[in-house]
Structures are given as structure tokens and as C-alpha cells.
N, CA, C and O atoms as a Tinker XYZ file with bonds, in Angstrom:
   344  protein
     1  N    -16.674000   -1.197000   35.139000    73     2
     2  CA   -16.985000   -0.654000   34.337000    64     1     3
     3  C    -15.727000   -0.424000   33.317000    63     2     4     5
     4  O    -15.832000   -0.104000   32.133000    81     3
     5  N    -14.420000   -0.677000   34.093000    73     3     6
     6  CA   -13.577000   -0.663000   33.500000    64     5     7
     7  C    -13.045000   -1.676000   32.710000    63     6     8     9
     8  O    -12.094000   -1.576000   31.934000    81     7
     9  N    -13.884000   -2.900000   33.018000    73     7    10
    10  CA   -13.610000   -3.746000   31.841000    64     9    11
    11  C    -14.270000   -3.902000   30.551000    63    10    12    13
    12  O    -13.959000   -4.459000   29.498000    81    11
    13  N    -15.698000   -2.959000   31.127000    73    11    14
    14  CA   -16.634000   -3.240000   29.621000    64    13    15
    15  C    -15.773000   -1.946000   28.619000    63    14    16    17
    16  O    -15.827000   -1.764000   27.403000    81    15
    17  N    -15.144000   -1.332000   29.486000    73    15    18
    18  CA   -14.727000   -0.084000   28.399000    64    17    19
    19  C    -13.208000   -0.644000   27.900000    63    18    20    21
    20  O    -12.868000   -0.194000   26.805000    81    19
    21  N    -12.421000   -1.397000   28.432000    73    19    22
    22  CA   -11.290000   -1.995000   27.696000    64    21    23
    23  C    -11.500000   -2.948000   26.883000    63    22    24    25
    24  O    -10.708000   -3.062000   25.948000    81    23
    25  N    -12.654000   -3.929000   27.008000    73    23    26
    26  CA   -12.996000   -4.481000   25.746000    64    25    27
    27  C    -13.612000   -3.485000   24.612000    63    26    28    29
    28  O    -13.896000   -3.984000   23.523000    81    27
    29  N    -13.682000   -3.036000   24.683000    73    27    30
    30  CA   -14.506000   -1.996000   23.553000    64    29    31
    31  C    -13.511000   -1.054000   22.610000    63    30    32    33
    32  O    -13.685000   -0.120000   21.827000    81    31
    33  N    -12.615000   -1.650000   23.005000    73    31    34
    34  CA   -11.473000   -0.643000   21.908000    64    33    35
    35  C    -11.771000   -1.102000   21.084000    63    34    36    37
    36  O    -12.265000   -0.384000   20.215000    81    35
    37  N    -11.689000   -2.228000   20.889000    73    35    38
    38  CA   -12.002000   -2.415000   18.963000    64    37    39
    39  C    -12.743000   -1.927000   18.594000    63    38    40    41
    40  O    -12.697000   -2.017000   17.367000    81    39
    41  N    -14.003000   -1.041000   19.100000    73    39    42
    42  CA   -14.720000   -0.253000   18.301000    64    41    43
    43  C    -14.235000    1.482000   18.003000    63    42    44    45
    44  O    -14.771000    2.357000   17.322000    81    43
    45  N    -13.266000    1.483000   18.663000    73    43    46
    46  CA   -12.125000    2.878000   18.024000    64    45    47
    47  C    -11.840000    3.104000   16.515000    63    46    48    49
    48  O    -12.376000    2.322000   15.729000    81    47
    49  N    -11.237000    3.861000   16.148000    73    47    50
    50  CA   -10.473000    3.997000   14.890000    64    49    51
    51  C     -9.364000    4.575000   15.277000    63    50    52    53
    52  O     -9.255000    5.513000   16.068000    81    51
    53  N     -8.441000    3.942000   14.649000    73    51    54
    54  CA    -6.822000    4.732000   15.241000    64    53    55
    55  C     -7.014000    5.998000   14.727000    63    54    56    57
    56  O     -7.982000    6.600000   14.262000    81    55
    57  N     -5.478000    6.333000   14.990000    73    55    58
    58  CA    -5.599000    7.830000   14.140000    64    57    59
    59  C     -5.302000    7.943000   12.858000    63    58    60    61
    60  O     -5.686000    8.797000   12.060000    81    59
    61  N     -4.550000    6.976000   12.689000    73    59    62
    62  CA    -4.422000    7.062000   10.787000    64    61    63
    63  C     -3.749000    5.840000   10.164000    63    62    64    65
    64  O     -2.608000    5.431000   10.376000    81    63
    65  N     -4.386000    5.500000    9.611000    73    63    66
    66  CA    -4.037000    3.895000    8.803000    64    65    67
    67  C     -3.905000    4.275000    7.289000    63    66    68    69
    68  O     -4.423000    5.223000    6.700000    81    67
    69  N     -3.080000    3.297000    6.812000    73    67    70
    70  CA    -3.090000    3.001000    5.351000    64    69    71
    71  C     -1.456000    3.714000    4.915000    63    70    72    73
    72  O     -0.707000    4.308000    5.690000    81    71
    73  N     -1.294000    3.514000    3.887000    73    71    74
    74  CA     0.047000    3.674000    3.490000    64    73    75
    75  C      0.889000    4.848000    3.503000    63    74    76    77
    76  O      2.098000    4.684000    3.343000    81    75
    77  N      0.406000    6.044000    3.677000    73    75    78
    78  CA     0.429000    7.371000    4.029000    64    77    79
    79  C      0.620000    7.651000    6.048000    63    78    80    81
    80  O      0.959000    8.614000    6.736000    81    79
    81  N      0.376000    6.855000    6.216000    73    79    82
    82  CA    -0.085000    6.996000    8.056000    64    81    83
    83  C      1.429000    7.798000    8.253000    63    82    84    85
    84  O      1.564000    9.013000    8.394000    81    83
    85  N      1.999000    7.262000    8.236000    73    83    86
    86  CA     3.603000    7.906000    9.260000    64    85    87
    87  C      3.077000    9.155000    8.500000    63    86    88    89
    88  O      2.414000    9.571000    9.450000    81    87
    89  N      2.808000   10.269000    7.326000    73    87    90
    90  CA     3.094000   11.474000    6.962000    64    89    91
    91  C      2.248000   11.933000    8.234000    63    90    92    93
    92  O      1.525000   11.417000    9.087000    81    91
    93  N      2.825000   13.405000    7.828000    73    91    94
    94  CA     1.812000   14.803000    8.784000    64    93    95
    95  C      0.119000   14.583000    8.007000    63    94    96    97
    96  O     -0.098000   14.155000    6.873000    81    95
    97  N     -0.802000   14.985000    8.937000    73    95    98
    98  CA    -1.987000   14.795000    7.969000    64    97    99
    99  C     -2.011000   16.394000    6.846000    63    98   100   101
   100  O     -2.715000   16.611000    5.860000    81    99
   101  N     -0.934000   17.298000    7.509000    73    99   102
   102  CA    -0.917000   18.649000    6.274000    64   101   103
   103  C      0.201000   17.814000    4.943000    63   102   104   105
   104  O     -0.239000   17.833000    3.794000    81   103
   105  N      0.950000   17.444000    5.081000    73   103   106
   106  CA     1.671000   16.916000    4.313000    64   105   107
   107  C      0.537000   15.782000    3.139000    63   106   108   109
   108  O      0.404000   16.022000    1.939000    81   107
   109  N     -0.079000   14.712000    3.796000    73   107   110
   110  CA    -0.526000   14.123000    3.040000    64   109   111
   111  C     -1.421000   14.575000    2.586000    63   110   112   113
   112  O     -2.006000   13.800000    1.830000    81   111
   113  N     -2.127000   16.137000    2.744000    73   111   114
   114  CA    -3.158000   17.547000    1.640000    64   113   115
   115  C     -2.241000   17.604000    0.877000    63   114   116   117
   116  O     -2.636000   17.293000   -0.247000    81   115
   117  N     -0.605000   17.981000    0.911000    73   115   118
   118  CA     0.095000   18.632000   -0.471000    64   117   119
   119  C      0.140000   17.126000   -1.268000    63   118   120   121
   120  O     -0.203000   17.155000   -2.449000    81   119
   121  N      0.419000   16.215000   -0.869000    73   119   122
   122  CA     0.287000   14.809000   -1.980000    64   121   123
   123  C     -1.037000   14.868000   -2.785000    63   122   124   125
   124  O     -1.139000   14.600000   -3.982000    81   123
   125  N     -2.207000   15.324000   -1.815000    73   123   126
   126  CA    -3.500000   15.062000   -3.102000    64   125   127
   127  C     -3.514000   16.103000   -3.516000    63   126   128   129
   128  O     -4.234000   16.115000   -4.513000    81   127
   129  N     -2.928000   17.455000   -3.221000    73   127   130
   130  CA    -3.268000   18.376000   -4.709000    64   129   131
   131  C     -1.897000   18.563000   -5.208000    63   130   132   133
   132  O     -1.662000   19.686000   -5.654000    81   131
   133  N     -0.742000   17.522000   -5.232000    73   131   134
   134  CA     0.235000   17.164000   -6.092000    64   133   135
   135  C     -0.902000   16.516000   -7.001000    63   134   136   137
   136  O     -1.300000   17.103000   -8.007000    81   135
   137  N     -1.361000   15.392000   -6.640000    73   135   138
   138  CA    -1.922000   14.334000   -7.245000    64   137   139
   139  C     -2.746000   15.488000   -8.313000    63   138   140   141
   140  O     -2.053000   15.965000   -9.212000    81   139
   141  N     -4.074000   15.887000   -8.221000    73   139   142
   142  CA    -4.907000   16.804000   -8.651000    64   141   143
   143  C     -4.338000   17.704000   -9.761000    63   142   144   145
   144  O     -4.847000   18.035000  -10.832000    81   143
   145  N     -2.996000   18.051000   -9.154000    73   143   146
   146  CA    -2.182000   18.745000  -10.466000    64   145   147
   147  C     -1.506000   18.126000  -11.750000    63   146   148   149
   148  O     -1.396000   18.498000  -12.919000    81   147
   149  N     -1.046000   16.873000  -10.933000    73   147   150
   150  CA    -0.548000   16.152000  -12.122000    64   149   151
   151  C     -1.789000   15.311000  -12.891000    63   150   152   153
   152  O     -1.343000   14.784000  -13.910000    81   151
   153  N     -3.175000   15.046000  -12.694000    73   151   154
   154  CA    -4.176000   15.342000  -13.551000    64   153   155
   155  C     -4.954000   15.980000  -13.911000    63   154   156   157
   156  O     -6.003000   15.652000  -14.465000    81   155
   157  N     -4.529000   17.113000  -13.627000    73   155   158
   158  CA    -5.150000   18.630000  -14.784000    64   157   159
   159  C     -3.862000   18.502000  -15.233000    63   158   160   161
   160  O     -4.332000   19.463000  -15.842000    81   159
   161  N     -2.768000   18.323000  -15.555000    73   159   162
   162  CA    -1.366000   18.805000  -16.423000    64   161   163
   163  C     -1.766000   17.534000  -17.395000    63   162   164   165
   164  O     -1.538000   17.878000  -18.554000    81   163
   165  N     -2.101000   16.659000  -17.359000    73   163   166
   166  CA    -2.202000   15.514000  -18.054000    64   165   167
   167  C     -3.095000   15.707000  -18.935000    63   166   168   169
   168  O     -2.744000   15.789000  -20.112000    81   167
   169  N     -4.647000   15.840000  -18.526000    73   167   170
   170  CA    -5.478000   16.658000  -19.050000    64   169   171
   171  C     -5.363000   18.011000  -20.308000    63   170   172   173
   172  O     -5.792000   18.104000  -21.458000    81   171
   173  N     -4.624000   18.865000  -19.485000    73   171   174
   174  CA    -4.182000   20.012000  -20.194000    64   173   175
   175  C     -3.455000   19.630000  -21.637000    63   174   176   177
   176  O     -3.649000   20.206000  -22.707000    81   175
   177  N     -2.313000   18.191000  -21.318000    73   175   178
   178  CA    -1.407000   17.744000  -22.407000    64   177   179
   179  C     -1.956000   17.255000  -23.252000    63   178   180   181
   180  O     -1.549000   17.497000  -24.388000    81   179
   181  N     -3.340000   16.181000  -23.038000    73   179   182
   182  CA    -4.508000   16.018000  -24.214000    64   181   183
   183  C     -4.194000   16.594000  -24.604000    63   182   184   185
   184  O     -3.084000   16.542000  -25.134000    81   183
   185  N     -5.150000   17.802000  -24.620000    73   183   186
   186  CA    -6.238000   18.998000  -25.058000    64   185   187
   187  C     -5.728000   19.654000  -26.053000    63   186   188   189
   188  O     -6.351000   19.678000  -27.114000    81   187
   189  N     -4.369000   20.390000  -25.914000    73   187   190
   190  CA    -3.255000   20.774000  -26.413000    64   189   191
   191  C     -2.653000   19.763000  -27.455000    63   190   192   193
   192  O     -2.275000   20.285000  -28.504000    81   191
   193  N     -2.509000   18.461000  -27.345000    73   191   194
   194  CA    -2.115000   17.557000  -28.456000    64   193   195
   195  C     -2.914000   17.228000  -29.077000    63   194   196   197
   196  O     -2.651000   16.515000  -30.045000    81   195
   197  N     -4.030000   17.544000  -28.836000    73   195   198
   198  CA    -5.386000   17.157000  -30.139000    64   197   199
   199  C     -5.286000   18.404000  -30.811000    63   198   200   201
   200  O     -5.069000   18.401000  -32.023000    81   199
   201  N     -5.453000   19.793000  -30.001000    73   199   202
   202  CA    -5.521000   21.135000  -30.989000    64   201   203
   203  C     -4.317000   21.247000  -32.023000    63   202   204   205
   204  O     -4.460000   21.229000  -33.246000    81   203
   205  N     -2.983000   21.376000  -31.277000    73   203   206
   206  CA    -1.486000   21.918000  -32.057000    64   205   207
   207  C     -0.954000   20.839000  -32.952000    63   206   208   209
   208  O     -0.737000   20.981000  -34.156000    81   207
   209  N     -0.733000   19.569000  -32.137000    73   207   210
   210  CA     0.093000   18.837000  -33.171000    64   209   211
   211  C     -0.647000   17.814000  -33.901000    63   210   212   213
   212  O     -1.597000   17.128000  -33.521000    81   211
   213  N     -0.050000   17.838000  -34.996000    73   211   214
   214  CA    -0.346000   17.281000  -36.178000    64   213   215
   215  C      0.683000   15.919000  -36.505000    63   214   216   217
   216  O      0.266000   14.879000  -37.014000    81   215
   217  N      2.022000   16.151000  -36.125000    73   215   218
   218  CA     2.455000   14.991000  -36.011000    64   217   219
   219  C      2.227000   13.843000  -35.455000    63   218   220   221
   220  O      2.264000   13.685000  -34.234000    81   219
   221  N      1.924000   12.766000  -36.433000    73   219   222
   222  CA     1.352000   11.480000  -35.267000    64   221   223
   223  C      2.109000   10.569000  -34.418000    63   222   224   225
   224  O      1.602000    9.677000  -33.738000    81   223
   225  N      3.417000   10.856000  -34.500000    73   223   226
   226  CA     4.670000   10.261000  -33.886000    64   225   227
   227  C      4.424000   10.848000  -32.400000    63   226   228   229
   228  O      3.949000   10.278000  -31.418000    81   227
   229  N      4.813000   11.930000  -32.523000    73   227   230
   230  CA     4.954000   12.944000  -32.010000    64   229   231
   231  C      3.707000   13.365000  -30.677000    63   230   232   233
   232  O      4.027000   13.750000  -29.552000    81   231
   233  N      2.379000   13.184000  -31.133000    73   231   234
   234  CA     0.980000   13.195000  -30.540000    64   233   235
   235  C      1.136000   11.938000  -29.651000    63   234   236   237
   236  O      1.177000   12.011000  -28.423000    81   235
   237  N      1.235000   10.594000  -30.456000    73   235   238
   238  CA     1.821000    9.263000  -29.348000    64   237   239
   239  C      2.439000    9.674000  -28.512000    63   238   240   241
   240  O      1.745000    9.869000  -27.514000    81   239
   241  N      3.683000    9.982000  -28.358000    73   239   242
   242  CA     4.319000    9.969000  -27.438000    64   241   243
   243  C      4.192000   10.833000  -26.426000    63   242   244   245
   244  O      4.683000   10.610000  -25.319000    81   243
   245  N      3.122000   12.529000  -26.892000    73   243   246
   246  CA     3.110000   13.161000  -25.575000    64   245   247
   247  C      1.172000   12.587000  -25.097000    63   246   248   249
   248  O      0.553000   13.104000  -24.167000    81   247
   249  N      0.850000   11.960000  -25.607000    73   247   250
   250  CA    -0.201000   11.346000  -25.294000    64   249   251
   251  C     -0.056000   10.108000  -24.105000    63   250   252   253
   252  O     -0.743000   10.110000  -23.083000    81   251
   253  N      0.671000    9.356000  -24.333000    73   251   254
   254  CA     1.771000    8.686000  -23.095000    64   253   255
   255  C      2.089000    9.067000  -22.079000    63   254   256   257
   256  O      1.734000    8.676000  -20.967000    81   255
   257  N      2.881000    9.973000  -22.401000    73   255   258
   258  CA     3.107000   11.210000  -21.251000    64   257   259
   259  C      2.162000   11.585000  -20.390000    63   258   260   261
   260  O      2.142000   11.420000  -19.170000    81   259
   261  N      1.512000   12.012000  -20.967000    73   259   262
   262  CA     0.171000   12.460000  -20.146000    64   261   263
   263  C     -0.456000   11.158000  -19.512000    63   262   264   265
   264  O     -0.916000   11.247000  -18.373000    81   263
   265  N     -0.501000    9.933000  -20.193000    73   263   266
   266  CA    -1.175000    8.551000  -19.530000    64   265   267
   267  C     -0.677000    8.598000  -18.300000    63   266   268   269
   268  O     -1.409000    8.507000  -17.315000    81   267
   269  N      0.807000    8.765000  -18.208000    73   267   270
   270  CA     2.200000    7.965000  -17.198000    64   269   271
   271  C      1.807000    8.761000  -15.949000    63   270   272   273
   272  O      1.671000    8.262000  -14.832000    81   271
   273  N      1.533000   10.893000  -16.460000    73   271   274
   274  CA     1.530000   11.449000  -15.835000    64   273   275
   275  C      0.115000   11.299000  -14.917000    63   274   276   277
   276  O      0.206000   11.360000  -13.691000    81   275
   277  N     -1.001000   11.131000  -15.473000    73   275   278
   278  CA    -2.020000   10.773000  -15.321000    64   277   279
   279  C     -2.344000    9.549000  -14.383000    63   278   280   281
   280  O     -3.346000    9.618000  -13.671000    81   279
   281  N     -1.698000    8.652000  -14.359000    73   279   282
   282  CA    -1.488000    6.994000  -13.722000    64   281   283
   283  C     -0.737000    7.672000  -12.462000    63   282   284   285
   284  O     -1.381000    7.533000  -11.422000    81   283
   285  N      0.289000    8.265000  -12.341000    73   283   286
   286  CA     1.120000    8.704000  -11.209000    64   285   287
   287  C     -0.108000    9.581000  -10.272000    63   286   288   289
   288  O     -0.348000    9.135000   -9.150000    81   287
   289  N     -0.578000   10.347000  -10.566000    73   287   290
   290  CA    -1.808000   11.471000   -9.857000    64   289   291
   291  C     -2.543000   10.452000   -9.298000    63   290   292   293
   292  O     -2.698000   10.497000   -8.078000    81   291
   293  N     -3.223000    9.180000  -10.161000    73   291   294
   294  CA    -4.395000    8.109000   -9.568000    64   293   295
   295  C     -3.783000    7.421000   -8.223000    63   294   296   297
   296  O     -4.468000    7.332000   -7.205000    81   295
   297  N     -2.675000    7.023000   -8.281000    73   295   298
   298  CA    -1.881000    6.505000   -7.603000    64   297   299
   299  C     -1.654000    7.007000   -6.293000    63   298   300   301
   300  O     -1.710000    6.488000   -5.178000    81   299
   301  N     -1.385000    8.135000   -6.704000    73   299   302
   302  CA    -1.341000    8.983000   -5.258000    64   301   303
   303  C     -2.614000    9.262000   -5.010000    63   302   304   305
   304  O     -2.696000    9.487000   -3.802000    81   303
   305  N     -4.048000    9.405000   -5.718000    73   303   306
   306  CA    -4.632000    9.888000   -5.126000    64   305   307
   307  C     -5.520000    8.680000   -4.288000    63   306   308   309
   308  O     -6.142000    8.872000   -3.243000    81   307
   309  N     -5.438000    7.733000   -4.834000    73   307   310
   310  CA    -5.723000    6.137000   -3.996000    64   309   311
   311  C     -4.820000    6.297000   -2.833000    63   310   312   313
   312  O     -5.416000    6.377000   -1.759000    81   311
   313  N     -3.923000    6.342000   -2.798000    73   311   314
   314  CA    -2.856000    6.359000   -1.265000    64   313   315
   315  C     -3.883000    7.112000   -0.303000    63   314   316   317
   316  O     -4.645000    6.746000    0.592000    81   315
   317  N     -3.498000    8.555000   -1.002000    73   315   318
   318  CA    -4.624000    9.705000    0.062000    64   317   319
   319  C     -5.721000    9.167000    0.073000    63   318   320   321
   320  O     -6.110000    9.539000    1.180000    81   319
   321  N     -6.562000    8.534000   -0.349000    73   319   322
   322  CA    -7.782000    8.193000    0.108000    64   321   323
   323  C     -7.834000    6.607000    0.904000    63   322   324   325
   324  O     -8.709000    6.262000    1.698000    81   323
   325  N     -6.920000    5.959000    0.555000    73   323   326
   326  CA    -6.509000    5.116000    1.657000    64   325   327
   327  C     -5.895000    5.379000    3.186000    63   326   328   329
   328  O     -5.497000    4.625000    4.073000    81   327
   329  N     -5.987000    6.454000    3.085000    73   327   330
   330  CA    -5.085000    7.285000    4.380000    64   329   331
   331  C     -6.560000    7.813000    5.305000    63   330   332   333
   332  O     -6.415000    7.979000    6.516000    81   331
   333  N     -7.586000    7.993000    4.840000    73   331   334
   334  CA    -7.964000    9.141000    5.283000    64   333   335
   335  C     -8.292000    8.853000    6.481000    63   334   336   337
   336  O     -8.155000    9.943000    7.035000    81   335
   337  N     -8.785000    7.808000    7.613000    73   335   338
   338  CA    -9.508000    8.011000    8.758000    64   337   339
   339  C     -8.125000    8.500000    9.601000    63   338   340   341
   340  O     -7.255000    7.787000   10.100000    81   339
   341  N     -8.226000    9.802000    9.581000    73   339   342
   342  CA    -6.955000   10.953000   10.020000    64   341   343
   343  C     -7.405000   11.314000   11.371000    63   342   344
   344  O     -6.762000   12.124000   12.040000    81   343
């Protein structure tokens, strides 16, 4: 029986895999909150830029900043999802 159990170890999931596996689960939760906040901030920047900024050059710069913030938030969220089986 012991031999059968030791041969079935490949069926069990490891406790944490992925790029953030060395972090504690609550720290990964905070990373997910930061990424959600970054995405929300970028949406707010784009919305406020469309409503109040009339200068084309300033509007382009603010939208590029919002895109970079959104990209950082998206990359962090992908890292959190890849660390999922915890």
C-alpha cells in the first residue's frame, strides 16, 4: 500500500507555484489589490483626461502614463493568477 501511495505523489498539487510562490498568501493578496488599484487609477486618468484636458500634447502624455500604469497593473495581476494554486 505504501508503494502505491508513494507512486501517486505526482497527482498532488504543490502548495504554491508561480512567480510569487516565495511570498506569503496575504502578501500576494495585497499585490492583487495594488494591481486592481493601478487599473482603476489608469481608467480614472483616461476618463478625466477626456473630460477636462483640451491640450493635445498634454492629453497624449497623460494617456501614455495611464497606459503604462494599466500595463503594470495587468502584469501584476497575471503574476497573481499564475501563483493561484496556493
